[in-house]
C-alpha positions as CSV (number, residue, x, y, z in Angstrom):
1,X,42.5,18.6,6.3
2,X,41.5,22.1,7.5
3,X,43.4,24.3,9.9
4,X,42.2,24.4,13.6
5,X,42.3,28.1,13.7
6,X,43.0,31.2,11.6
7,X,44.6,34.6,12.3
8,X,44.2,37.4,9.8
9,X,45.6,40.9,10.3
10,X,44.3,43.9,8.6
11,X,46.0,47.3,8.1
12,X,44.6,50.6,7.0
13,X,43.2,53.9,8.2
14,X,43.2,57.6,8.1
15,X,39.7,57.9,6.5
16,X,36.5,55.8,6.6
17,X,37.3,55.0,2.9
18,X,40.4,53.0,4.1
19,X,38.5,51.3,6.9
20,X,34.8,50.5,6.0
21,X,35.8,48.3,2.9
22,X,38.2,46.3,5.1
23,X,35.4,45.8,7.7
24,X,33.2,44.5,5.0
25,X,35.8,41.9,4.1
26,X,36.2,41.0,7.8
27,X,32.5,40.4,8.1
28,X,32.7,38.1,5.0
29,X,35.7,36.3,6.5
30,X,33.8,35.5,9.6
31,X,30.9,34.0,7.5
32,X,33.3,31.9,5.4
33,X,35.3,30.7,8.4
34,X,32.0,29.7,10.1
35,X,30.9,27.8,7.1
36,X,34.2,25.9,7.2
37,X,34.0,25.4,10.9
38,X,37.2,27.3,11.5
39,X,37.8,29.6,14.5
40,X,39.1,32.9,13.3
41,X,40.8,35.9,14.9
42,X,40.8,39.2,13.2
43,X,43.1,42.0,14.3
44,X,43.4,45.6,12.9
45,X,46.5,47.7,12.6
46,X,45.6,51.4,12.5
47,X,46.8,54.8,13.5
48,X,47.2,55.2,17.2
49,X,45.9,58.7,16.8
50,X,42.8,60.0,15.0
51,X,39.5,58.3,14.1
52,X,40.8,54.8,13.3
53,X,40.3,53.1,16.7
54,X,36.8,54.5,17.2
55,X,35.6,53.4,13.7
56,X,37.0,49.9,14.0
57,X,36.1,49.2,17.5
58,X,32.6,50.6,17.0
59,X,32.0,48.2,14.1
60,X,32.5,45.0,16.1
61,X,33.9,43.4,13.0
62,X,37.3,42.6,14.4
63,X,38.6,41.3,17.7
64,X,41.4,43.7,18.5
65,X,42.5,47.1,17.3
66,X,46.3,47.7,17.4
67,X,47.3,51.3,17.4
68,X,50.7,52.1,15.8
69,X,52.6,55.4,15.1
70,X,51.8,56.7,11.6
71,X,53.7,59.2,9.4
72,X,52.4,60.7,6.2
73,X,54.1,59.9,2.9
74,X,54.2,63.2,1.1
75,X,55.2,63.7,-2.6
76,X,56.4,67.2,-2.0
77,X,59.1,68.8,0.1
78,X,58.2,69.5,3.7
79,X,60.1,69.6,7.0
80,X,57.4,67.4,8.5
81,X,58.7,64.6,6.3
82,X,61.8,64.4,8.5
83,X,59.7,63.9,11.6
84,X,57.4,61.4,9.8
85,X,60.3,59.2,8.8
86,X,60.8,58.5,12.5
87,X,57.1,57.9,12.9
88,X,57.1,55.4,10.0
89,X,60.1,53.7,11.5
90,X,58.4,53.5,14.9
91,X,55.3,52.1,13.1
92,X,57.5,49.4,11.6
93,X,59.0,48.4,14.9
94,X,55.7,48.3,16.7
95,X,54.2,46.2,13.8
96,X,57.1,43.8,13.6
97,X,57.2,42.9,17.3
98,X,53.4,42.6,17.5
99,X,53.4,40.2,14.5
100,X,56.2,38.2,16.0
101,X,53.8,37.4,18.8
102,X,50.7,37.1,16.7
103,X,52.1,35.2,13.7
104,X,49.1,36.0,11.5
105,X,48.5,33.7,8.5
106,X,47.9,36.7,6.1
107,X,48.1,40.4,6.4
108,X,45.4,42.3,4.3
109,X,46.1,46.0,3.6
110,X,43.3,48.4,2.9
111,X,45.6,51.3,2.3
112,X,46.4,54.7,3.8
113,X,49.8,55.7,5.1
114,X,49.4,53.7,8.3
115,X,49.3,50.4,6.2
116,X,52.9,50.7,4.9
117,X,54.8,49.7,8.1
118,X,52.7,46.6,8.8
119,X,53.1,45.5,5.1
120,X,56.9,45.9,5.4
121,X,57.0,44.1,8.7
122,X,54.9,41.2,7.4
123,X,57.1,40.8,4.3
124,X,60.2,40.6,6.5
125,X,58.6,37.9,8.6
126,X,57.5,35.9,5.6
127,X,53.8,36.6,6.2
128,X,51.8,36.7,2.9
129,X,50.4,40.2,2.0
130,X,47.4,41.2,0.0
131,X,46.7,44.8,-0.7
132,X,43.6,46.5,-2.1
133,X,43.1,49.9,-3.9
134,X,39.7,51.3,-3.9
135,X,40.3,54.3,-6.1
136,X,40.6,54.4,-9.9
137,X,44.3,55.3,-9.7
138,X,46.6,53.8,-7.1
139,X,47.9,56.0,-4.3
140,X,51.5,56.1,-3.1
141,X,50.8,53.7,-0.1
142,X,49.4,51.1,-2.5
143,X,52.3,51.5,-4.9
144,X,54.7,50.8,-2.0
145,X,52.6,48.0,-0.5
146,X,52.3,46.3,-3.9
147,X,56.0,45.6,-3.8
148,X,55.5,43.3,-0.9
149,X,52.1,41.8,-2.0
150,X,51.5,38.4,-3.6
151,X,48.2,39.8,-5.0
152,X,47.3,43.4,-5.8
153,X,43.6,43.8,-5.8
154,X,42.0,46.8,-7.6
155,X,38.4,48.0,-7.9
156,X,38.7,48.8,-11.7
157,X,40.1,46.8,-14.5
158,X,41.6,50.0,-15.9
159,X,43.6,50.6,-12.7
160,X,46.0,47.8,-13.7
161,X,47.3,50.1,-16.5
162,X,48.7,52.4,-13.8
163,X,50.9,49.7,-12.3
164,X,54.3,48.8,-13.6
165,X,54.7,45.8,-15.9
166,X,56.3,43.7,-13.1
167,X,53.3,44.4,-10.8
168,X,50.6,44.1,-13.3
169,X,50.8,40.4,-13.5
170,X,49.8,40.1,-9.8
171,X,46.9,42.5,-10.1
172,X,43.3,41.3,-9.9
173,X,40.2,43.4,-10.5
174,X,37.7,42.7,-7.8
175,X,35.5,45.7,-7.5
176,X,35.2,47.7,-4.3
177,X,34.1,45.8,-1.2
178,X,30.9,47.1,0.3
179,X,29.4,46.1,3.6
180,X,27.3,42.9,3.3
181,X,24.3,44.7,4.7
182,X,24.0,46.8,1.6
183,X,23.1,43.6,-0.4
184,X,20.6,42.3,2.2
185,X,16.9,42.8,2.6
186,X,14.1,44.0,0.3
187,X,14.9,47.3,-1.3
188,X,11.3,48.7,-0.8
189,X,11.3,47.7,2.8
190,X,14.8,49.2,3.3
191,X,13.7,52.5,1.8
192,X,10.6,52.5,4.1
193,X,12.9,52.0,7.1
194,X,15.1,54.8,5.8
195,X,12.1,57.2,5.6
196,X,10.9,56.2,9.1
197,X,14.4,56.9,10.4
198,X,14.5,60.4,8.8
199,X,10.9,61.1,9.8
200,X,11.8,60.9,13.5
201,X,13.5,64.3,13.1
202,X,10.7,65.9,11.2
203,X,8.0,65.4,8.5
204,X,9.0,64.4,5.0
205,X,7.1,66.0,2.2
206,X,5.8,63.2,0.1
207,X,5.6,65.3,-3.0
208,X,9.3,66.0,-3.1
209,X,12.2,63.7,-3.9
210,X,14.8,63.0,-1.2
211,X,18.2,64.5,-1.7
212,X,20.9,62.8,0.4
213,X,24.1,64.8,0.9
214,X,27.2,62.8,1.8
215,X,30.6,64.3,2.5
216,X,32.3,61.2,3.9
217,X,33.0,60.2,7.5
218,X,34.9,63.4,8.1
219,X,32.5,65.8,6.4
220,X,33.4,68.1,3.5
221,X,33.5,71.8,4.2
222,X,33.1,72.8,0.5
223,X,30.0,70.6,0.1
224,X,28.5,71.7,3.4
225,X,29.0,75.4,2.4
226,X,27.2,74.8,-0.9
227,X,24.3,73.3,0.9
228,X,24.2,76.2,3.4
229,X,24.3,78.8,0.6
230,X,21.5,77.1,-1.3
231,X,19.4,75.6,1.4
232,X,16.3,77.6,0.7
233,X,16.4,76.7,-3.0
234,X,17.1,73.0,-2.1
235,X,14.3,72.7,0.5
236,X,11.8,74.2,-2.0
237,X,12.5,71.2,-4.3
238,X,13.8,68.4,-2.2
239,X,13.6,66.8,1.2
240,X,17.4,67.4,2.2
241,X,19.0,64.7,4.3
242,X,22.5,65.9,5.1
243,X,25.4,63.9,6.7
244,X,27.7,66.9,7.4
245,X,30.5,65.4,9.5
246,X,31.3,66.4,13.1
247,X,33.5,69.4,12.3
248,X,30.7,71.4,10.7
249,X,27.8,70.1,12.7
250,X,27.5,73.1,15.0
251,X,27.8,75.7,12.2
252,X,25.1,74.3,9.9
253,X,21.6,76.0,9.7
254,X,18.9,74.4,11.8
255,X,15.2,74.5,12.2
256,X,14.2,74.6,8.6
257,X,11.3,72.4,7.4
258,X,12.5,69.7,5.1
259,X,16.1,69.8,6.2
260,X,17.4,66.9,8.2
261,X,20.9,67.3,9.6
262,X,23.1,64.5,10.9
263,X,26.8,64.7,11.9
264,X,27.2,61.0,11.0
265,X,25.2,58.0,9.9
266,X,26.5,54.5,10.0
267,X,24.1,51.8,11.1
268,X,21.2,53.2,9.2
269,X,23.2,54.2,6.1
270,X,21.9,51.4,3.9
271,X,18.3,52.3,4.6
272,X,18.9,56.1,4.2
273,X,20.6,55.6,0.8
274,X,17.7,53.2,-0.2
275,X,15.3,56.0,0.6
276,X,17.1,58.6,-1.4
277,X,16.1,59.6,-4.9
278,X,19.4,61.5,-5.6
279,X,22.8,61.6,-3.8
280,X,25.0,64.6,-3.7
281,X,28.4,63.5,-2.6
282,X,32.2,63.8,-2.6
283,X,33.7,61.0,-4.9
284,X,35.4,58.9,-2.3
285,X,35.3,55.3,-3.5
286,X,33.4,53.9,-0.5
287,X,30.5,56.3,-0.7
288,X,30.0,56.1,-4.4
289,X,30.2,52.3,-4.5
290,X,27.6,52.0,-1.7
291,X,25.3,54.2,-3.8
292,X,26.0,52.1,-6.9
293,X,25.1,48.9,-5.1
294,X,21.7,50.5,-4.4
295,X,21.4,51.9,-7.8
296,X,21.4,55.7,-7.0
297,X,21.9,58.6,-9.4
298,X,24.8,60.8,-8.3
299,X,25.9,64.5,-8.4
300,X,29.6,64.4,-7.5
301,X,31.8,67.2,-6.2
302,X,35.1,65.6,-6.1
303,X,37.9,66.8,-3.9
304,X,40.5,68.4,-6.2
305,X,43.4,70.9,-6.1
306,X,46.9,71.0,-4.6
307,X,46.0,69.1,-1.5
308,X,45.0,65.9,-3.2
309,X,46.4,63.5,-5.8
310,X,43.2,63.7,-7.8
311,X,41.9,60.2,-7.0
312,X,38.3,61.5,-6.4
313,X,38.4,63.3,-9.8
314,X,39.3,60.0,-11.5
315,X,36.5,58.2,-9.6
316,X,34.0,60.8,-10.5
317,X,35.0,60.9,-14.1
318,X,34.6,57.0,-14.4
319,X,31.0,57.3,-13.1
320,X,30.2,60.3,-15.2
321,X,31.5,58.7,-18.4
322,X,29.1,55.8,-17.8
323,X,26.1,57.9,-17.2
324,X,25.7,57.4,-13.5
325,X,26.7,60.8,-12.3
326,X,26.8,64.6,-12.9
327,X,30.1,66.1,-11.9
328,X,30.9,69.6,-10.6
329,X,34.7,70.0,-10.8
330,X,36.9,72.8,-9.7
331,X,35.5,76.2,-10.6
332,X,32.2,74.6,-11.6
333,X,31.5,73.5,-8.0
334,X,29.5,76.7,-7.4
335,X,25.8,77.4,-6.6
336,X,24.9,78.0,-10.2
337,X,26.3,74.7,-11.5
338,X,24.9,72.9,-8.4
339,X,21.4,74.2,-9.1
340,X,21.6,73.2,-12.8
341,X,22.8,69.7,-12.0
342,X,20.1,69.0,-9.4
343,X,17.4,70.6,-11.5
344,X,18.2,68.1,-14.1
345,X,17.7,65.4,-11.5
346,X,14.2,66.5,-10.9
347,X,13.3,64.8,-14.1
348,X,12.2,61.3,-13.1
349,X,13.3,59.8,-16.5
350,X,16.8,61.2,-16.1
351,X,17.0,59.9,-12.6
352,X,15.9,56.5,-13.7
353,X,18.6,56.3,-16.4
354,X,21.4,57.5,-14.1
355,X,20.1,55.0,-11.4
356,X,20.3,52.1,-13.9
357,X,23.7,53.1,-15.0
358,X,24.9,53.3,-11.4
359,X,23.5,49.8,-10.6
360,X,25.1,48.4,-13.7
361,X,28.5,49.5,-12.5
362,X,28.0,47.5,-9.3
363,X,26.7,44.4,-11.0
364,X,29.6,44.5,-13.4
365,X,32.0,43.8,-10.4
366,X,30.2,40.7,-9.3
367,X,32.1,38.0,-11.1
368,X,30.4,34.6,-10.8
369,X,27.6,36.4,-8.9
370,X,29.9,37.0,-5.9
371,X,30.1,40.5,-4.4
372,X,33.6,41.9,-4.1
373,X,34.0,41.5,-0.4
374,X,33.2,37.8,-0.6
375,X,35.7,37.3,-3.5
376,X,38.4,39.0,-1.5
377,X,37.7,37.0,1.6
378,X,38.0,33.9,-0.4
379,X,41.4,35.0,-1.8
380,X,42.6,35.7,1.8
381,X,41.7,32.1,2.8
382,X,43.4,30.8,-0.3
383,X,46.5,32.7,0.6
384,X,46.3,31.1,4.1
385,X,46.2,27.7,2.5
386,X,42.5,26.9,3.0
């Protein structure tokens, strides 16, 4: 006999990569609950400051956003760590008392530093925890959350090897959840819609391929600078569609034929990626897996250096080794190497091979024909006893 209602809490934030995959799972949960005739309440724990609230509430995928204090977990010495210990503690207290009132059936963590206090609070209250890691290597938040999780979900089979022997037995490779809309509709029709969306801001040159530049939800200054430095060369060879992020939007060049600038694309992203012939991007898990679902060849400029743990480098290397991407890493992320990589993508045969490799990576994650978000939603329901 089924339950009369279901409450699922989500935790995650800091970047779109920690939010959009969780929203994809929330969408699938609503579909599954509807199929079972079960009312469902979905709530999201995110950072009380920053972009989390806006992204979650704008999506319409969950019922309530719950803002909590969030501190950063740094692997290096910093005086800010002292202050952030108090923020993490405050996040735990806020999460604990909110869950006492809510009593969710399951907490699903999508990662990011803000997810740690809710996972600890759920564990103390005896609420089952599932956590998911998008990147090829697990981050510090995932390593901590995994200690409290009954299941540790990872995007890559190889990621299990980075977990300790005690945790590895609870790990399940699910692939990376992508919004359901990316699997919907006719691809040719979606691409047509994407071209129509772009054409509202200028005329596309039918004789040139479309290059889509994605820097993630926050934008990527390095990538934006490369585009600005090479814009003339790029526009001679491509229609350039550029999601630049809000921070750099005012400083980017404007008024050039064949250059279509957007601070942010969300609702139309499936159609815009469908219309693209090549994607130039950072190597955040969310962006590259959306492109893989739609079978797009990639040129990746992963974030690297002292300010990152190297997760994007690992993601990019995985795609490169399987023929889906060209990678510009470190000192090679310059104008010369960018032009070389994109020149190679002007060859239709090379693009087709990379596109097929990209699509194969996505298809390889669809166990039993089920997309990752659907599989994860089913696991959440199982954990809830349904």
